[in-house]
N, C-alpha and C positions, 0 to 999 in steps of 0.2 A: 404492442404491450397491452395486456388486458387492463380493465379498470381496476384501480387499487381497492383493496378491502377497506371499508370504512373503519376509522379508528376505533369506534365503540365495539365493532365486531372483532377487531384485532385484540382489543383489551380482553374480551371474553375468551378468545382462543388462548391468549397467554395465561389467563387465570386457570383455564382447564389444564394447563401444563404445570401449574403451581408456581408461576412466575408473574406476579401482578405487574401490569404496565401502568406507570404513573400517568398523571394528567399530562397530555402532550399539548404544547402551545405551538400554534402556527407562527413561524418566525420569518419565513421568506417564501418567495416563489422562484423555482429554479429556471434555467434557461429554456426548458421545454414547456414552461407554464404551469407546472405542478407545484403544489405546496410542499414546503419543508417543515417538518415538525421537530420539536426538541423538548427535552425534559431533563431535570437533574436526577441522577440515580446514585444511591449509596454504593460505594465500591464493593461491598459484600454481595450486592445483588447483580453486579455487572456481568459476570461470567455466565450465570444461568439465564439472565434476561437476553443478552446478546445471542447466546446459543439457541434459545427458543425462537427469537425473532428470525434468526437465520434459517432455522428449520421450517418456519412458516412462510418464508419469502416466496416460494414458488406459487403459493395460493394467495398471498397477501399483496404482492407487488412492492412491498416496502423493504428497502435494504437498511439494516441498522449500522450506524457509524458512531463510534466513540470519539469524542473530541476533547478529551482531557478535562482539566479543571475549568469550570465556567468562568468566563472573563467578560467584563463589560467593555473592554477595549479591543479585544482581538477575537473574532469568531470567523469561521470559514465563510459564512454567508456575507461577510462584508465585501467579498469580491463580486457580489451580485449588484447590478445597477437597476434591476427591475425590468430589463428588456428581455424579450423572448428571442432566442436564436435557434432556429430549427436546424441549422447546419452543424451544431456542436457534436452531436452523436454521429452524424454521417461522416464528418471529418475524422473522428476517432476510428471509425471502422475502415476508412479508406487507407490509412497509414499502413505501410509494411513495417512492422515493428523491428524486424531484423535490420533493415536498412536504416531505420531511425536510430537504433542503438549504435550502429556503426558510425553514423554521423555524430552522435553525441560523444562517442569514444574519441573521435578525432579532436573534438573540442577540449578534451582533457590534456592536450599538449599545447600549453599557452604560448610557447616560443616558436611554434611552427607557423610558417607563412603559407597562404594559399598557393598551391602549385608546387609546393615542396614534394619531392619524391625521396623514398617511397612513402605511400600513405599508410599510416598506422592501421593495422588490421586487428580488430577485436578477436576474430576467430583464430588467427595465427598466434596471437599472444596468449589466448586461452589454451591453445595446444601446448605452448611452451610451459605455461603454468601447470598444466596436467602432468607434464614430464617431471617437473620439480616435485610435485606431490607424490608421484609414483616412486621417486627415489628416496622418499622419506624412510627412515629406519622402520622396520616392521614393528618394533616395540612401541612406536607412537600410535599404532592403531589406525583405523580408517578415518577419513576426513570427518571431523565433528566429534570424534571420540573424546578429545580433551578440551572441548569448547569451554572457554572462559565464560563466566556469567557476566555479561555486559550490562545488564539491567536487572535490578532486584526489586520488582514490584511487591506489593503486599501479598501474602499467601492466598487471598481471596480471588486473585486474578493473575494470569500469566502475562498480562499485557502492560507495556510501559505507558500506554496512553490513558490507562485508568488512573484515577486519583481518589482521595477520600470522598469527594463528591464529583461525579463524572457527568459530563454533558453527553446525552444520548440523542442522536439525530435519526430521523426516519426520512429517507429519500426515495422517491418513486423511481426505481431503476430495475432494469432486467438483470443486472449483475453489479457487483461492487466496483468493477473497474470503470463503470460509467460515471461514478460519483464525481471525480474531479472535473469532468467535462460539464456535467449538469450544474455544478456549483461554480464553474469558471475559476477553479482553484489556481492561485498563483504563488503557492508556498515555495516553489523552486525558482523564485525570481532571479536569484543570482546565476542561474543556468539558462534563463530565458525559455523555459519549457512551459508550454501552454496546456490548458486543461485537456484538450483533445489529444495532445501528445502523451500526457500522463495516461489517458485512457488506453491508448494503443500499447504502451509498454506494459501496463498492468494486465491488459487482456492477454498479452504474450506470456507473462508470468503465470497467469491462471491456466492457460492452455498447456504450458510446458511443465509446470511444477505444482499445479493445484493451489496456487496462492490466491487468497481472497482478502478483500479489504476488511479490516477490523476497525481501524481508527484513522482519523485525519485531523490534525490540529493546524495551527498557522504555518508550521514549517516541517511537519512530520507526517509521514504515511507509515502505518504499521499493517503488516500482512500476516495472516495465519497460513502456514504452508503445509499442505497435505501430502505432497509427493516431493519433498526436498531431496535433491540429489546426494548420493552417498559415494558414488564412484569418483576417482580422481578426475576423470574427464568431465563428468557431469557437474561436479562441484566447481571445477575451474571455470567452465563456461558460465555457470550461474553467477559466480563471483565477478567475472569480468563484465557481465551484463549489468549487475548491480552497480559496479564501479562506474561504468559508462553513464548510467542513469543518475547516480547519486554519488559523485566522487568524494563529497564531504565525509561520508562514513569511513573512508580510508584516510584522507588527507588530514582530517581533524578528529578521527576516531580510532579505528583499530590499527592503523599504521601501514598496512600493506595489503595488496590483493591476495598474497599468499595466506595471510592470516584470515582474510575474509573467506577464502575458500575452505580453509581448515576448520574454522570455528562457527561461521555464521551461515554460509550457504547450505550446509547439511542440516540445519536446525529447522524447527517448526515455526519460528517467529523471525520475520525479517523487519527490522526497524530502519527506516530510511529517513535521513534528516539532512536538510539543506540549511546552511548557515545564512 
């Protein structure tokens, strides 16, 4: 990773794009030993500023992360204890995300005992879901055509992690999927998923669907998705992967993997929430 752009230089680059960068406060040191910066940003400025910072990332080295409404009691860097852990990113890169998602999928069957056969298969169940989507009446249109509006943020931003005053973090990262590992994020504590495992899954989502980290709060990860799947097979597989990773979005949210495949997987915004 190259040296990060000094914050004053980044501020000048943002100003040249017509998106002023507010005063950034150093709030933590990540597990790689790099500083984490944060500032409060009015919601009306969030979309343009995040987009500018994302466009500058390759030269700046800073990944922008929205973290919802500022709170004195719950912030993502509370997961940091000040120690440096050089293994965090290497662990995230060593995981096979397909195997990891399969393991997480098996965990979604709470009544299953170790050794029970057959072992639930994410891929096979995704194929079954794809068949159900294919049999939908033609009048219903392709997956995603009738997507319900699950979240209705203010018109100034398409993202649910934004708020009237939004916390913007800058994390030194090669890509957004590294952020949970760097911040030792434990927002999916009810699933026992560690930061380096989040990194592996999000790397997979980036490689397969063009998904990028937009925001991360105490229990939410939100992704902007550039290549969301629109075919029944692609939408079904993405939905089952999202369900394996974050079952609460089905069990306490949209209600079924079928609905997830029809309405969310084909969209450009994936909102992942752990209870």
